ROLO-453844 format. One record per residue: residue number from 1; residue in three letters; z, x, y of N, C-alpha, C in turn. Coordinates in steps of 0.001 Angstrom, whole numbers, plus 500000, padded with zeros to 6 digits. Each point is the difference from the previous one (the first is absolute). Layout:
// residues N
   seq   type      n_w      n_u      n_v     ca_w     ca_u     ca_v      c_w      c_u      c_v
   NUM    ALA        Z        X        Y        Z        X        Y        Z        X        Y
...
This chain:
// residues 239
   seq   type      n_w      n_u      n_v     ca_w     ca_u     ca_v      c_w      c_u      c_v
     1    MET   510804   503256   474693   500677   499437   501200   499528   500595   501302
     2    ARG   499720   499131   500956   499512   500525   501250   501170   500536   500868
     3    LEU   499777   501160   500485   501030   500587   500849   500090   499400   501353
     4    SER   501191   500028   500568   500190   499511   501373   499275   501008   500958
     5    ARG   499219   499398   500866   498989   500953   500788   500343   499812   501522
     6    PHE   500166   501086   500711   500410   499890   501396   499209   500986   500882
     7    PHE   499684   499479   501217   499408   500944   501007   501138   500657   500757
     8    ILE   499766   501337   500167   501048   500784   500694   499317   500626   501288
     9    ASP   500510   499646   501075   499522   500430   501269   500197   501422   500321
    10    ALA   499669   500930   499092   500198   501421   500246   499201   500683   498916
    11    PRO   499558   501256   500342   499188   500729   498888   500775   500272   498831
    12    LEU   499312   499759   498854   500729   500245   498624   499309   501188   499385
    13    SER   500759   500620   499072   499559   501084   499124   500941   499945   498804
    14    LEU   499610   500859   498936   500864   500199   498845   501296   500602   500412
    15    GLY   501003   499625   499276   501303   500542   500330   501021   498890   500378
    16    SER   501096   500316   500534   501014   499078   500416   499886   499726   501477
    17    HIS   500249   498689   500404   499896   499539   501349   501168   498967   500346
    18    ASP   500478   500143   501137   500864   498993   500604   499077   498990   500728
    19    LEU   500059   498693   499615   499059   498955   500496   500439   499593   501417
    20    PRO   499050   499655   500915   500244   499476   501251   501033   498863   499933
    21    GLU   500839   499852   501018   501150   499036   500045   499473   498574   499579
    22    ALA   498894   499563   500697   499596   498642   499730   499623   499754   498523
    23    GLN   499206   500906   499440   499684   499769   498524   501130   500246   499130
    24    ALA   500932   500866   500357   501205   500243   499150   500801   498700   500122
    25    HIS   500273   499352   501116   500733   498761   499928   499349   499001   499154
    26    TYR   498673   499831   500097   499328   498948   499216   500158   500261   498528
    27    ILE   499725   501158   499592   500119   500423   498549   501410   499817   499459
    28    GLY   500961   500586   500760   501317   500099   499558   500795   498798   500203
    29    ARG   499982   499286   501188   500818   498941   500371   499457   498612   499797
    30    VAL   498597   499911   500238   499393   498703   499713   499635   499798   498622
    31    LEU   499231   500963   499455   499577   499889   498493   501008   500403   499060
    32    ARG   500985   500737   500475   501082   500490   499208   499594   500913   498791
    33    HIS   499003   500878   500266   499677   501060   498996   501251   500920   499922
    34    ALA   499999   500643   498814   500964   500912   499645   499491   501394   499574
    35    ALA   500860   500997   500127   499594   501357   499510   499518   499887   498539
    36    GLY   498873   500630   499759   499428   499982   498651   498782   499068   499942
    37    ASP   499868   499197   500920   498841   499040   500056   498730   500768   500323
    38    ALA   498897   499539   499340   498750   500680   500294   499296   499175   501137
    39    VAL   499309   500761   500891   499270   499392   501129   498645   500728   500135
    40    GLN   499214   499228   500658   498639   500498   500379   499852   499792   501525
    41    LEU   499695   501184   500739   499960   500094   501403   498614   500429   500476
    42    PHE   499622   499531   501243   498789   500525   500556   500218   500130   501557
    43    ASP   499248   500749   500665   500227   500231   501438   498810   499765   500811
    44    GLY   499034   499376   499436   498803   499543   500760   498881   501117   500134
    45    SER   500215   501009   499211   498968   501171   500007   498977   499851   498873
    46    GLY   500291   498972   499137   499057   499794   498867   500639   500576   498710
    47    GLN   501042   500621   500115   500716   500560   498812   501192   499108   499562
    48    GLU   500231   500002   498708   501213   499223   499389   500887   501041   499368
    49    PHE   501296   499581   500088   501092   500911   499429   500985   499203   499080
    50    VAL   500223   500536   498854   500935   499424   499050   501192   500829   499939
    51    GLY   501265   499403   499986   501101   500822   499845   501270   499096   499656
    52    GLU   501145   500585   500263   501291   499292   499561   500946   500145   501121
    53    LEU   500769   498972   500237   501063   499914   501013   501155   500923   499518
    54    LEU   500321   500960   500828   501140   500946   499615   501266   499473   500525
    55    GLU   499979   499452   501176   501284   499545   500621   499657   498740   500902
    56    VAL   500843   498989   499811   499864   498844   500717   501324   499614   500691
    57    GLY   500134   500256   501332   501172   499735   500717   499854   498920   500976
    58    LYS   501040   499788   500772   499962   498929   501016   498995   500253   501075
    59    LYS   499817   501255   500347   499112   500367   501136   498861   500918   499630
    60    ASN   500022   500517   498795   498971   500934   499615   499532   499763   498597
    61    VAL   498667   500307   499746   499493   500050   498666   499161   501328   499830
    62    ARG   500246   500631   498901   499358   501257   499659   499215   499793   498762
    63    VAL   498719   500475   499998   499117   499834   498903   499390   501346   499587
    64    GLU   499678   500122   498646   499340   501176   499506   498638   499523   499604
    65    LEU   499005   500555   500615   498572   499674   499741   499446   501055   499023
    66    ARG   499546   499464   498890   499611   500899   498858   498531   499944   499708
    67    GLU   499317   498993   500398   498551   499853   499670   499273   499548   501205
    68    GLN   498766   500584   500199   499162   499596   501097   498687   499718   499501
    69    PHE   499334   498992   500501   498619   499672   499575   499300   499216   501078
    70    ALA   498621   499909   499924   499264   499368   501080   500138   498483   499787
    71    GLY   500189   499270   501148   500155   498585   499820   498634   499259   499877
    72    LEU   499911   498711   500112   498802   499303   499919   499005   500437   501114
    73    ALA   498701   500070   499572   499021   500393   500990   499810   498780   500922
    74    GLU   499743   500358   501345   499698   498996   500903   498565   499507   499835
    75    SER   499760   498824   500480   498650   499496   499984   498998   500822   500636
    76    PRO   498843   500120   499412   498913   500709   500641   499511   499452   501329
    77    LEU   500295   498674   500135   499673   499212   501274   501191   500028   500998
    78    ARG   499831   500701   501030   501056   500154   500977   499925   498727   500976
    79    ILE   500984   499202   499952   499954   498689   500748   501054   500019   501170
    80    HIS   499471   499722   501170   500908   499826   501153   500024   498484   500272
    81    LEU   501118   499328   499867   500119   498575   500297   500491   499787   501402
    82    GLY   499311   499262   500795   500401   499488   501227   500401   498586   499837
    83    GLN   501265   499791   499986   500565   498616   499631   500509   499309   501274
    84    GLY   499562   498829   500360   500448   499238   501071   501457   499780   499924
    85    LEU   500787   500315   501042   501413   499966   500048   500372   498606   499876
    86    SER   500884   499714   499026   500472   498594   499652   501466   500073   499840
    87    ARG   500551   498742   499936   501523   499812   500034   500559   500336   498658
    88    GLY   501233   500692   500147   500878   500192   498870   499423   500336   498611
    89    GLU   500248   499102   499084   499718   500239   498590   498510   500131   499711
    90    ARG   499155   499405   500865   498557   500068   499857   499537   501481   500133
    91    MET   500533   500720   500990   499615   501342   500214   500472   500879   498883
    92    ASP   501359   499703   499649   500607   500781   498881   499221   499863   498774
    93    TRP   499520   498859   499670   499293   499692   498811   498647   500782   500044
    94    ALA   499296   499923   501139   498791   500811   500146   500150   501372   499777
    95    ILE   501008   500673   500548   500220   501375   499864   500418   500359   498581
    96    GLN   500746   499215   499400   500406   500271   498663   498822   500021   499017
    97    LYS   499274   498928   500101   498823   499833   499037   498955   500994   500314
    98    ALA   499780   500299   501302   498911   500994   500262   500475   501376   499470
    99    THR   501209   500280   499972   500520   501283   499432   499729   499933   498471
   100    GLU   500317   498983   499341   499835   499860   498550   498462   500216   499704
   101    LEU   499229   499511   500867   498493   500022   499748   499343   501206   500493
   102    GLY   500747   501110   500342   499428   501263   500228   499494   500335   501390
   103    VAL   500432   499204   500985   499572   500315   501413   500557   501329   500432
   104    ALA   499247   500813   500842   500459   501256   500385   500687   499849   501283
   105    GLU   499598   499143   500967   500594   499815   501305   500086   498600   500311
   106    ILE   500965   499570   500803   500099   498664   500454   500412   500095   501474
   107    THR   499291   499211   500833   500311   499861   501508   500071   498630   500347
   108    PRO   501183   499450   500350   500111   498667   500573   499271   499861   501311
   109    ILE   499129   498850   500085   499108   499893   501089   500566   498886   500951
   110    VAL   499968   500272   501271   500442   499054   500965   498726   499316   500635
   111    SER   499813   498677   499789   498751   499413   500365   500382   498740   500746
   112    GLU   498990   499256   500445   500157   498864   500888   500965   498942   499458
   113    ARG   499857   499671   498660   500788   498930   499469   501275   500446   499317
   114    CYS   500391   501265   500165   501263   500419   499415   501140   499210   500665
   115    GLU   500931   499640   499149   501186   499284   500496   501265   500936   500043
   116    VAL   499720   501193   499672   501166   501042   499986   499784   501012   501059
   117    ARG   501061   500261   500867   499893   501073   500877   501180   500957   499765
   118    LEU   499700   501216   499836   501030   501038   499683   500042   501023   501121
   119    LYS   501136   500327   500465   500254   501044   501013   501201   500821   499714
   120    ASP   499767   501266   500362   501140   501022   500022   500807   500011   498769
   121    GLU   501358   499703   500076   500798   500137   498904   499661   499091   498824
   122    ARG   499599   498752   500259   499644   499007   499041   498748   500594   499275
   123    ALA   499104   500552   500600   498814   500514   499472   500321   501169   499065
   124    ASP   500861   500794   500391   500445   501143   499142   500615   499473   498760
   125    LYS   500913   499019   500077   500606   499403   498854   499020   499328   499060
   126    ARG   499089   499376   500467   498987   499359   499143   499225   501041   499319
   127    LEU   499540   500986   500633   499198   501114   499383   500778   500704   498856
   128    ALA   501350   500223   500251   500856   500575   498926   500075   499056   498834
   129    HIS   500121   498725   500342   500084   498923   498984   498670   500022   499066
   130    TRP   498833   499990   500732   498837   499992   499250   499844   501341   499208
   131    ARG   500374   501082   500487   499817   501143   499217   500918   500020   498715
   132    GLN   501185   499300   500193   500922   499971   498786   499371   499039   498970
   133    ILE   499252   498912   500456   499343   499137   499059   499024   500793   499205
   134    ALA   499207   500850   500702   498941   500771   499346   500634   500989   499024
   135    VAL   501201   500614   500270   500636   500804   499246   500432   499276   498664
   136    SER   500678   498899   500171   500360   499214   498836   498821   499560   499144
   137    ALA   498811   499710   500613   498864   499627   499263   499508   501099   499155
   138    CYS   500028   501215   500557   499597   501190   499251   500928   500340   498857
   139    GLU   501241   499808   500257   501024   500188   498839   499713   499024   498860
   140    GLN   499616   498799   500402   499700   498947   498966   498645   500196   499262
   141    CYS   499023   500392   500770   498552   500026   499399   499587   501286   499481
   142    GLY   500786   501099   500238   499683   501251   499377   499299   500999   500884
   143    ARG   499624   499573   501232   499206   500881   500923   500950   501202   500348
   144    SER   499364   501165   500111   500767   501233   500342   499738   500554   501455
   145    VAL   499063   499140   500599   499741   500304   501496   500272   498828   500760
   146    LEU   500741   500062   501136   500281   498845   500783   498769   499712   501020
   147    PRO   499677   498733   500102   499066   499779   501099   500633   500234   501328
   148    VAL   499168   500291   500951   500419   500193   501324   500119   498634   500766
   149    ILE   501160   499683   500567   500175   498732   500746   500003   500364   501477
   150    HIS   498964   499708   500735   499963   500354   501368   500634   499052   500895
   151    PRO   500480   500317   501159   500485   498991   500971   498866   499028   500458
   152    PRO   500423   498851   500393   499011   498905   500371   499090   500526   501094
   153    LEU   498690   499585   499991   499005   500347   500868   499280   498726   500661
   154    PRO   499654   500051   501129   499157   498876   500501   498603   500200   499359
   155    LEU   499312   498795   499853   498821   500042   499240   499023   500924   500568
   156    ALA   499798   500074   501304   499006   500904   500572   500242   501468   499675
   157    ASP   501302   500431   499925   500351   501333   499681   499594   500270   498513
   158    TRP   500362   499021   499122   499714   500179   498498   498393   500139   499947
   159    LEU   499226   499239   500611   498528   500093   499856   499458   501306   500534
   160    ALA   500606   500527   501104   499642   501230   500580   500356   501220   499141
   161    GLN   501054   499930   499323   500593   501095   499332   499761   500297   498581
   162    THR   499560   498807   499225   500019   500036   498636   498569   500314   499455
   163    ALA   499934   501063   499165   498654   500340   499491   499964   499881   498454
   164    ALA   498935   499499   499434   499897   499885   498560   498440   499846   499679
   165    ASP   499664   500306   498738   498597   499885   499503   499586   498608   500266
   166    LEU   500883   498915   499659   499699   498720   500129   501134   499254   500739
   167    ARG   499668   499230   500994   501033   499394   500797   499593   498495   499946
   168    LEU   501085   499159   499600   499731   498579   499744   501045   499182   500735
   169    VAL   499535   498913   500540   500924   498920   500605   499855   498850   499195
   170    LEU   501108   499371   499464   499777   498759   499117   499834   498829   500935
   171    HIS   499051   499157   499566   499577   498890   500810   499481   498901   498949
   172    PRO   500440   498788   500230   499463   498951   498987   498501   499712   500035
   173    VAL   499330   500419   501174   498559   499803   500000   499278   501315   499969
   174    ALA   499706   500495   498896   499483   501406   499957   499372   500234   498585
   175    GLU   499535   501173   499733   499373   500375   498724   501079   500370   499054
   176    PRO   499952   499754   498724   501023   500373   498982   500295   501509   500045
   177    LEU   501250   500275   499699   500473   501358   500004   499165   500969   499066
   178    SER   499482   499373   498914   499375   500801   498896   498636   500454   500490
   179    GLY   499474   499672   501232   498699   500301   500376   499846   501358   500592
   180    HIS   501119   500887   499986   499941   501233   500700   499803   501187   498979
   181    ALA   499449   501061   500425   499975   501265   499199   501318   500553   499862
   182    ARG   500190   500806   498915   501335   500668   499745   500432   500900   501048
   183    PRO   501101   499869   500567   500488   501042   500974   501073   500908   499376
   184    THR   500426   501039   500703   501177   500804   499565   501166   499653   500807
   185    SER   499713   499406   501194   501201   499607   500837   499582   498672   500586
   186    LEU   501053   499106   500241   499797   498681   500435   501100   499629   500941
   187    ALA   499561   499448   501151   500895   499352   501003   499901   498493   499917
   188    PHE   501063   499282   499753   499990   498554   499846   500808   499389   501116
   189    LEU   499412   499090   500728   500642   499292   501050   500297   498639   499627
   190    ILE   501253   499391   500023   500296   498772   499580   500860   499343   501150
   191    GLY   499663   498794   500321   500701   499344   501101   501378   499514   499742
   192    PRO   500739   499681   500957   501351   499392   499893   499965   498551   499631
   193    GLU   501137   499314   500026   499985   498579   499888   499197   499336   501013
   194    GLY   499016   499137   499571   499027   499415   500960   498767   500837   500083
   195    GLY   499990   501181   499427   498787   500864   499868   499697   500637   501319
   196    LEU   498921   500736   499953   499483   500691   501182   499172   498954   500814
   197    ALA   500057   500219   501357   499148   499133   500801   498564   500457   499874
   198    ASP   499093   499018   500239   498544   500355   499902   499625   501202   500814
   199    ALA   500548   500061   501141   499702   501145   500986   500454   501309   499324
   200    GLU   501085   500010   499262   500597   501136   499402   499072   500430   498768
   201    VAL   499461   499074   499271   499086   500291   498961   498784   500714   500613
   202    ARG   499459   499440   501084   498847   500553   500595   500370   501446   500531
   203    GLN   501159   500095   500567   500462   501372   500504   500015   501050   498867
   204    ALA   500477   499516   498801   500027   500948   498781   498617   500260   499609
   205    GLN   499108   499067   499984   498581   500270   499634   499347   500853   500953
   206    ALA   500285   499878   501257   499427   501009   500951   500469   501445   499880
   207    ALA   501209   500059   499308   500566   501349   499694   499595   500593   498668
   208    GLY   499100   499319   499386   499493   500483   498712   500547   499275   498751
   209    TYR   500826   499009   500217   500550   499292   498807   499003   498903   499503
   210    ARG   499939   499872   498706   499138   498892   499480   500833   498963   499423
   211    ALA   499505   498664   500350   500766   498964   499564   499881   499735   498485
   212    ALA   500974   499664   499288   499952   499755   498599   500981   498937   499587
   213    ARG   499671   499269   498945   500739   498818   499588   500469   500295   498584
   214    LEU   501023   499330   499502   500577   500145   498683   499652   498715   499129
   215    GLY   499512   498956   500519   499741   498832   499201   499887   498746   500910
   216    PRO   499933   498823   499448   499793   498782   500722   501202   499485   500682
   217    ARG   501226   500483   499630   501237   499423   500549   500595   500989   501051
   218    VAL   500596   499446   500948   500662   500691   501009   501388   500533   499548
   219    LEU   500267   501219   499949   501282   500478   499446   501035   500237   501178
   220    ARG   501282   499853   499566   501105   500358   501015   500063   501499   500205
   221    THR   500533   500316   501129   500034   501416   500406   500637   500924   499053
   222    GLU   500970   499475   499243   500770   500835   498975   499291   500042   498711
   223    THR   499050   498998   499770   499149   499984   498738   498831   500821   500199
   224    ALA   499399   500005   501020   498712   500675   500264   500098   501428   499590
   225    PRO   500985   500848   500504   499904   501417   499550   500118   500231   498557
   226    VAL   500820   499091   499276   500100   500169   498516   498613   499791   499360
   227    VAL   499319   498986   500357   498657   499761   499365   499057   501044   500522
   228    ALA   499910   500320   501194   499086   500935   500545   500138   501371   499303
   229    LEU   501293   500460   500000   500139   501338   499333   499822   500002   498597
   230    ALA   500227   498930   499245   499723   499877   498583   498537   500043   499710
   231    VAL   499221   499239   500820   498609   500058   499920   499376   501321   500271
   232    ALA   500551   500653   501170   499399   501287   500338   500284   501153   498861
   233    GLN   501240   499807   499426   500364   500974   498937   499127   499764   498712
   234    GLN   499694   498734   499719   499123   499730   498878   498518   500379   500339
   235    LEU   499576   499889   501140   498607   500308   500311   499799   501609   500135
   236    TRP   500920   500702   500695   499854   501370   500432   501107   500941   499654
   237    GLY   501133   499501   499482   501249   500761   499881   500358   500337   498531
   238    ASP   501200   499641   499668   500453   500517   498696   500498   498757   499025
   239    PHE   499516   498796   500288   500225   498942   499170   498994   499819   498871
């Protein structure tokens, strides 16, 4: 039987712990776990902990952690995904699936054809929302290390700041992805709804990005990262 597995936003170690309020509420009030239930916890450090709930109250949950072990190894290919900022569920889907596919970092990219503009409080709320999506995806898929979700960046800043052995921009008119030598780190730039403008693709190429395509069909912005990351992990990662 698979144990219920939860991310705890606090350092964990063997012994007894009072869980942070948010996780305690979810475990005790939402999922209605009870004292005596076994759980598996992780804190993003790469370690996993198995233990038993000692106390489940209205406002607090106490757990005894009795076993510690290394979690799943991360992919040998460190991938930084630059994902064009898209509306609502499309961005959520891209972040969720990229997390499941082993991406190390995700940066939402603001480009010419972006239809979303985030400022101040709204931007902070969206970033917290995206990070929670990544947490939930890690809980589901078994990853013990959370990907880093960066605040949105203008395309020019992404191009100037991001370093990797291989830097690729997806484009429907380019060489196949499989035509590149094996890297240890990869930066992937994917456009928003409507794609990157031709001038932006040229801007990326001038910054050292190589254009690559995934096949003969044009993929939606939320489909492209799933396919691109799966292919990259098959070619150079842990698939």
